[in-house]
N, C-alpha and C positions, 0 to 999 in steps of 0.2 A: 504494500500500500504506500502510495506517495501522498504526503500531506503538505500542501502549500498554504502558509498563513499570510493573509493579506490584510494590511491596515490602511484605511483611507484617512490620510492626514486632513484635519480641518473639515471632515466630512459634513458635519452639521452646518458649517459656515458656507459651504459651497452648493447647497441644494438650490436649484433654480426653481423659483416659484411657479413660473409658467409651465415648466415641465411637470412639476408635481401636480398642479391642477389638472393638466391633461391626463395624467395617470389616474387621478382620482375619478375623472369622468368615466373611466372604463369600468368602475364598480357600480353596483346597483344602489347608490346612495340616493336618498330623497333629494329632490332639487333644492329645497330650502337649506338642507345641511351642506350641500356642495357650495351653494352661494355664500353661506356663512363662513366656511373655510376659505373660500376664494377672497372674500372681503377682508379676512384676517391677514391674508398673505399679500395680496396685490395692492398696488397704489399706496405703498407705505413710503415714508420719508424719515430722515433723521437729521438732526442738527446738533451741534455741540456748543455749550456755553462755557467760556473760560474768562475769568476776571470780569464778568458782567457783559462780555461781548459774545454775541451769538453768531455762529457761522450760517451760511446759506444752507438751506435743506438740500440733501441729496436723496435720490430715489434708492430704495433698498429692493433689490430684485433677487437676492439670494439669502439663504440661511433659514434655519428653523430656530425659533426662540427656545433656547435650552432652558429646561425647567418648566416649560409649559405642559399642560395636560396633553396637548396634541403632538408633542415632539416625538415620542417613540413610535406612534402610529404613522405619523407623516413620513418618518425616515424609513420605516418598514415598507410602506407603500412605494416610496421612491426607489428602493432597491429590489422590489418584488419581481421585476422583469429581468433581472440578471440571473440567467439560468445556465446550467451546464449543457453541453452538446450531447455527450454520451449518456445512454440510459444506465450504465453501470457506475457512472461517476456521481459525486454528491457534493453539493455546496451548502455549507452551514453558515448562516449569517447571524451575527449578534452585534447589534449597534453598528459601529463602523469597522468591525472585524469580520472577515470572511475566512473560512477554512475550506480549501478545495481538496477533496479526497478522490484519488484516482487509483484503482487497482493496478498493480504492476507485477504480473507473473506470467509464466509461459502458457498456462491455460487461458489466461485473458488474451494474450496475443493470438492464440489459436482462434478464440471466439471472434476476434476482430476480422480475421480472414474469412471465417465462415459466415458471420452475420453482419459484418461491417457496422457494428453498433458501438464499438469501443473507440473513444476519442483519446488520443494520447494527451498527456499533461500539457504539452506545448500548445496544442490546438485549443485546449480549454483556457489557457492563459491568454492566448490571442483574443479569444471571445470576451473574456473579462476586461481586457485592455480596451477593446473596441467599445464595449458597453460603457466603460468609464469615460472615454473621450466624448461619446455622444450624450452623456448625462452630466 
């Protein structure tokens, strides 16, 4: 068995709000709940006040508010479409950490030639990298 441990740095800070809302639309959420979540995420701005001077507001298009009730569910939704290619491989997700498990033995290699269902660890990593870039 090969196990690859993946940690996404600043994962909660890089969640794209529009992508998250698109992913939430794929679930059977009541329309008013989806609108409530979208209004919580979209069209937000932030400014900073130092020594009585306030900066101009900037739009916030990324991040999940850590410590909020919606944080764990929002992030799980965000990463839910990151999947393995091979049916015998497994991807465990916990917060911003993934563990990719890929069987690696001679019987498995034989199954690959017979059923063409086993994806080597390199292909799985390419899939995860591709998902990461598009998300």
